[in-house]
Every structure is written in structure tokens, then in C-alpha cells.
Rosetta silent file (secondary structure, phi, psi, omega in degrees, C-alpha in Angstrom):
SEQUENCE: MADGPGFRTAIYCAGCNHACPGCHNPQSWNIDNGHWMEIDELMDIIKADSMSNVTFTGGDPFCQVEAFTELARRIKAETSKNIWCWTGYTIEEIQADERLAQMLPYIDTLVDGPFILAQRDTTLLFRGSPNQRIIHLTPVEEDVCPGAVELVKPR
SCORE:     score description
SCORE:     0.000 S_00000001
   1 L     0.000  143.935  178.109  -41.927   22.712   23.119 S_00000001
   2 L  -120.553  169.323 -177.237  -45.143   24.687   23.572 S_00000001
   3 L   -90.874   27.722  179.450  -45.909   28.086   25.087 S_00000001
   4 L   115.482  174.073 -176.058  -47.769   26.603   28.058 S_00000001
   5 L   -76.429  147.926  174.673  -50.903   24.555   28.613 S_00000001
   6 L    71.220 -165.300  177.729  -54.113   25.125   26.695 S_00000001
   7 L   -77.654  136.782 -176.036  -54.834   27.981   24.336 S_00000001
   8 E  -142.529  145.849  166.920  -52.481   30.922   24.838 S_00000001
   9 E   -95.574  112.866 -177.412  -51.764   34.353   23.463 S_00000001
  10 E   -94.721  126.124  175.637  -47.963   34.414   23.289 S_00000001
  11 E  -103.550  106.515  179.133  -46.193   37.742   23.582 S_00000001
  12 E   -91.556  120.771  179.624  -42.703   37.305   22.123 S_00000001
  13 L   -99.458  156.635  172.593  -40.333   40.019   23.244 S_00000001
  14 L   -99.423  145.766  179.301  -37.074   41.076   21.672 S_00000001
  15 L   110.185  116.231  176.000  -33.975   41.382   23.815 S_00000001
  16 L  -157.237  128.387  179.863  -32.072   38.683   25.665 S_00000001
  17 L  -100.559    5.521 -177.959  -28.653   38.817   27.284 S_00000001
  18 L   -82.921  -36.413  177.362  -28.381   35.080   28.035 S_00000001
  19 L    48.543   52.269 -178.739  -27.455   33.986   24.466 S_00000001
  20 L   -66.497  125.099  174.498  -27.940   30.306   25.264 S_00000001
  21 L   -57.982  134.252 -179.313  -26.238   28.073   22.673 S_00000001
  22 L    84.590    6.185  179.065  -28.946   26.137   20.831 S_00000001
  23 L   -51.418  139.472  179.990  -31.657   28.681   21.679 S_00000001
  24 L   -75.582   -9.569 -176.024  -34.858   28.053   19.693 S_00000001
  25 L  -143.526   56.986 -175.609  -35.230   31.774   18.962 S_00000001
  26 H   -64.478  -23.274  177.814  -31.770   33.438   18.662 S_00000001
  27 H   -65.043  -15.850 -179.861  -33.108   36.166   16.379 S_00000001
  28 H   -84.242   -6.064 -178.503  -34.927   37.499   19.453 S_00000001
  29 L   -63.140  -40.372 -176.855  -31.701   38.286   21.316 S_00000001
  30 L   -84.711  119.806 -177.572  -31.280   41.679   19.631 S_00000001
  31 H   -60.686  -25.089  179.760  -33.908   44.140   20.849 S_00000001
  32 H   -75.300   -8.036  178.650  -33.782   45.867   17.452 S_00000001
  33 H   -83.672   -5.468  177.013  -35.152   42.720   15.770 S_00000001
  34 L   -98.960 -174.362  170.789  -38.598   43.315   17.255 S_00000001
  35 L  -131.196  141.921 -175.274  -41.119   46.060   16.726 S_00000001
  36 L   -71.171  138.743  175.552  -42.449   48.312   19.432 S_00000001
  37 L  -133.666  142.693  176.571  -46.049   47.904   20.532 S_00000001
  38 L   -75.641  149.973  178.577  -48.028   49.962   23.011 S_00000001
  39 H   -59.788  -39.615  178.030  -49.429   48.189   26.069 S_00000001
  40 H   -59.723  -38.897  178.796  -52.951   49.259   25.045 S_00000001
  41 H   -64.561  -44.049  177.432  -52.427   47.567   21.671 S_00000001
  42 H   -64.395  -39.637  179.175  -51.281   44.349   23.362 S_00000001
  43 H   -63.982  -37.125  176.551  -54.224   44.485   25.767 S_00000001
  44 H   -61.077  -42.594  178.629  -56.641   44.731   22.829 S_00000001
  45 H   -64.842  -45.767 -178.439  -55.109   41.574   21.340 S_00000001
  46 H   -63.347  -44.816 -178.399  -55.160   39.747   24.689 S_00000001
  47 H   -71.175  -25.436 -177.304  -58.754   40.700   25.473 S_00000001
  48 H   -66.628  -22.640 -179.891  -59.955   39.817   21.963 S_00000001
  49 L  -109.802   94.514 -174.931  -59.392   36.117   22.646 S_00000001
  50 L   -69.034  -17.125 -176.234  -61.594   35.228   25.595 S_00000001
  51 L   -94.203  -13.446 -173.456  -60.474   31.585   25.608 S_00000001
  52 L  -100.092  139.768  168.049  -56.693   32.074   25.725 S_00000001
  53 E   -85.507 -170.637 -170.124  -54.415   32.658   28.678 S_00000001
  54 E  -124.757  141.641  174.480  -51.146   34.562   28.237 S_00000001
  55 E  -124.244  132.736  170.031  -47.508   33.601   27.732 S_00000001
  56 E  -105.021  125.348  179.993  -44.516   35.941   27.968 S_00000001
  57 E  -151.223 -168.541 -178.313  -41.496   34.587   26.104 S_00000001
  58 L   179.854 -135.772   27.777  -38.886   35.814   23.738 S_00000001
  59 L    37.456 -166.634  177.462  -36.145   36.857   24.056 S_00000001
  60 L  -129.926  115.084 -179.510  -36.412   37.360   27.775 S_00000001
  61 H   -57.024  -25.447  179.825  -39.303   39.416   29.174 S_00000001
  62 H   -74.150   -9.927  173.153  -37.131   40.355   32.158 S_00000001
  63 H   -78.417  -12.681  173.261  -34.893   42.320   29.764 S_00000001
  64 H  -128.278   49.297 -166.974  -37.863   44.719   29.412 S_00000001
  65 H   -61.213  -35.664 -178.611  -39.074   44.218   32.964 S_00000001
  66 H   -64.768  -46.922 -178.926  -40.735   47.603   33.479 S_00000001
  67 H   -67.517  -42.103 -179.723  -42.943   47.302   30.399 S_00000001
  68 H   -70.126  -30.471  174.590  -43.758   43.640   31.006 S_00000001
  69 H   -64.409  -44.186  178.782  -44.576   44.366   34.654 S_00000001
  70 H   -64.822  -41.921  177.790  -47.072   47.015   33.559 S_00000001
  71 H   -62.121  -45.909  179.456  -48.534   44.679   30.941 S_00000001
  72 H   -62.842  -41.000  178.184  -48.850   41.871   33.504 S_00000001
  73 H   -60.541  -43.142  179.541  -50.434   44.251   36.034 S_00000001
  74 H   -66.310  -41.423  178.375  -53.008   45.315   33.434 S_00000001
  75 H   -58.888  -45.393 -179.139  -53.743   41.711   32.432 S_00000001
  76 H   -68.089  -36.052 -178.391  -54.433   40.829   36.070 S_00000001
  77 H   -75.255  -31.295 -170.033  -56.521   43.974   36.667 S_00000001
  78 H  -110.586   -6.216 -179.344  -58.600   43.725   33.483 S_00000001
  79 L  -142.047  176.378  173.860  -58.948   39.977   32.824 S_00000001
  80 L  -110.291   22.670 -176.045  -59.063   36.631   34.610 S_00000001
  81 L   -78.471  148.122  171.769  -56.235   35.185   32.508 S_00000001
  82 L   -92.086  159.569 -177.712  -53.222   33.388   33.931 S_00000001
  83 E  -125.338  123.693  168.850  -49.703   34.331   32.860 S_00000001
  84 E  -103.215  141.584 -179.165  -46.824   31.971   32.172 S_00000001
  85 E  -135.362  129.327  174.900  -43.389   33.559   31.738 S_00000001
  86 E   -99.462  138.672  177.912  -40.160   32.051   30.382 S_00000001
  87 L  -149.557  151.175  173.424  -36.811   33.499   31.433 S_00000001
  88 L   -83.284  -10.933  174.351  -33.148   32.589   31.344 S_00000001
  89 L   -78.087  153.756  169.865  -32.773   33.948   34.869 S_00000001
  90 L   -86.940  159.486  179.178  -33.343   31.666   37.829 S_00000001
  91 H   -61.911  -32.330  178.639  -35.988   32.644   40.321 S_00000001
  92 H   -64.658  -39.892  176.820  -33.242   33.138   42.895 S_00000001
  93 H   -65.172  -40.335 -179.976  -31.537   35.701   40.608 S_00000001
  94 H   -65.651  -47.113 -178.404  -34.854   37.465   40.053 S_00000001
  95 H   -63.980  -27.982 -179.030  -35.727   37.562   43.758 S_00000001
  96 L   -80.583   -8.199 -176.893  -32.273   38.979   44.578 S_00000001
  97 L  -119.886  109.786 -176.309  -32.766   41.910   42.181 S_00000001
  98 H   -55.709  -38.577  179.627  -35.457   44.415   43.181 S_00000001
  99 H   -63.470  -47.637 -179.627  -35.837   45.654   39.606 S_00000001
 100 H   -68.933  -38.197 -174.074  -36.416   42.155   38.198 S_00000001
 101 H   -66.013  -16.682 -176.618  -38.552   41.007   41.133 S_00000001
 102 L   -60.711  -23.356 -178.014  -41.233   43.658   40.479 S_00000001
 103 L   -85.481  -23.048 -173.580  -42.913   41.409   37.885 S_00000001
 104 H   -54.300  -38.472 -178.525  -43.175   38.262   40.049 S_00000001
 105 H   -61.440  -16.851 -176.642  -46.428   39.200   41.860 S_00000001
 106 H  -103.133   -5.329 -176.851  -48.273   39.148   38.526 S_00000001
 107 L   -96.379  130.798  177.473  -46.857   35.887   37.139 S_00000001
 108 L   -84.542  -41.791 -179.711  -48.726   32.635   37.815 S_00000001
 109 E  -137.020  129.746  178.207  -46.076   30.266   36.487 S_00000001
 110 E  -111.483  128.773  170.438  -42.410   30.970   35.862 S_00000001
 111 E  -105.067  110.133 -168.657  -40.262   28.692   33.706 S_00000001
 112 E  -111.064  163.359  172.648  -36.786   29.664   34.840 S_00000001
 113 L    96.379  151.954  179.948  -33.164   29.064   33.988 S_00000001
 114 L   -72.476  151.359  171.690  -31.014   29.111   30.876 S_00000001
 115 L   -73.699  131.047  177.797  -31.366   26.478   28.181 S_00000001
 116 L  -113.879  108.396 -174.439  -28.357   24.133   28.339 S_00000001
 117 H   -56.854  -40.029 -178.838  -27.777   22.512   24.969 S_00000001
 118 H   -64.713  -18.407 -179.858  -25.711   19.635   26.428 S_00000001
 119 H  -108.089   10.790 -176.590  -28.741   18.707   28.586 S_00000001
 120 L   -49.563  131.910 -179.437  -31.375   19.110   25.839 S_00000001
 121 L  -141.172  105.920 -176.384  -34.333   16.796   26.471 S_00000001
 122 L   -76.497   -3.352  177.963  -37.210   16.865   24.007 S_00000001
 123 L   -88.173  -10.731 -179.053  -39.391   14.743   26.313 S_00000001
 124 L   -74.738  141.741  174.268  -39.757   17.522   28.885 S_00000001
 125 L   -79.914  130.726  167.633  -42.961   19.537   28.956 S_00000001
 126 L    63.885   16.513  177.788  -42.631   23.281   28.359 S_00000001
 127 L  -156.564  162.903 -174.239  -38.832   23.440   28.690 S_00000001
 128 L  -103.880  -22.318  179.087  -35.763   22.386   26.787 S_00000001
 129 L  -142.484  151.448 -170.508  -33.355   21.193   29.475 S_00000001
 130 L   -68.660  -13.621  175.281  -33.919   19.706   32.950 S_00000001
 131 L   -70.756  -22.438  179.296  -32.267   22.589   34.820 S_00000001
 132 L   -76.116  134.758 -176.053  -35.218   24.738   33.777 S_00000001
 133 E  -114.286  143.193  170.964  -38.016   24.640   36.344 S_00000001
 134 E   -95.278  110.320 -172.865  -41.760   25.099   36.034 S_00000001
 135 E  -115.660  113.406  175.799  -42.533   27.105   39.163 S_00000001
 136 E   -79.145  119.060 -176.790  -46.128   27.767   40.175 S_00000001
 137 L   -98.178  -16.210 -178.765  -46.140   31.126   41.953 S_00000001
 138 L  -127.224  147.422  178.242  -49.866   31.411   42.650 S_00000001
 139 L   -69.351  -14.027 -179.435  -52.328   28.958   44.154 S_00000001
 140 L   -69.621  -29.607 -176.171  -54.713   29.755   41.283 S_00000001
 141 L   -69.141  112.119 -175.657  -52.488   27.870   38.839 S_00000001
 142 L  -114.941    8.173  179.576  -54.032   24.411   38.615 S_00000001
 143 L   -64.065  135.693  177.249  -52.406   23.056   35.467 S_00000001
 144 L   -88.370  114.054 -178.199  -51.000   19.588   35.980 S_00000001
 145 L  -131.294  108.488  176.019  -47.426   19.654   34.720 S_00000001
 146 L   -54.901  132.415 -179.868  -45.070   16.780   35.438 S_00000001
 147 L    94.064   -4.969 -179.561  -41.877   18.233   36.830 S_00000001
 148 E   -73.301  148.867  175.425  -43.482   21.395   38.198 S_00000001
 149 E  -121.254  154.892  174.996  -42.415   22.709   41.568 S_00000001
 150 E  -118.490  138.242  176.719  -44.251   25.019   43.928 S_00000001
 151 L   -82.657  131.904  176.215  -42.539   27.643   46.031 S_00000001
 152 L   -94.123  121.328 -179.003  -43.401   27.460   49.706 S_00000001
 153 L   -72.411  137.087  177.263  -43.715   30.939   51.143 S_00000001
 154 L   -64.500  147.173  178.839  -41.787   31.486   54.396 S_00000001
 155 L   -79.878    0.000    0.000  -43.938   31.905   57.490 S_00000001
């Protein structure tokens, strides 16, 4: 599994309440296993690599949704980078929760859903089990990803 297409600056967060059996990064579940970084510090790292786009992963970035929303807002305001975000929540769960949904306007591609060990498939791009979806949220996202879906906005 990779952190998205092309060169990427991956921001791994600590904190995840999904605790998926077989998770590739279980040490990230406990928020105390990470170290705190200021958004300005992360922006310096992100801006320093002009060729890389950005990935939010973890842990689950939606477990620190306020901070990741601000980081995503700054990335969009200060760079032309796209953002891919992995989460154990489904997009339907995120959209139903106003607090979680605040980050969606800044995410270009969401890889949603919990990892299901019994469905593990190492042939899938950018996900570990077929229930997880690659969802392009913005028309700017032009990466060709077999298995990706696009959300059609209601009229």
C-alpha cells in the first residue's frame, strides 16, 4: 500500500478509535504515541517540497478534525497541492456529523471505511480491503485510480 499517487508528504497522525484488526499502523491508535507539532511547522515541511502533494493518514485524521481542518485549509490557501486523506469512517458517517464534515471541503480524495482483515486484498491500489473506497471529492483530482468513485453532487 502507498500513501497516494506520485510524490507525497505524508502527515501521520496519532489517535484512532476504529482499532481495525490487522491495521498496518496499530501503534498510531494511542494519541500519546505521537508528538505534537504546530501547524506552522507542518506548513514549513509541506512547502519545502515543491514537487510533493499531501497525504493525511495515521491513525485517523478525523480524530483530530479541528487541527487537520485548519491544516488542510492552510494547504489549500497557501499552495496548489492536492490532499488525500485516509479514514476509518465512511463518507456517509462523516457527512452526517457536522464536526467531522468540516474537513471535507479541503480534501481532494478521501479513502474511506475501516480495514477489514477478512477481506484483505494486496492487489488493490491505495487501500487494504475492497470495502474501502477511493472517493474523488474535487474535479481537480485527475489521478487515474482503478476502483475510484466520484460523488455526484445533488442538483
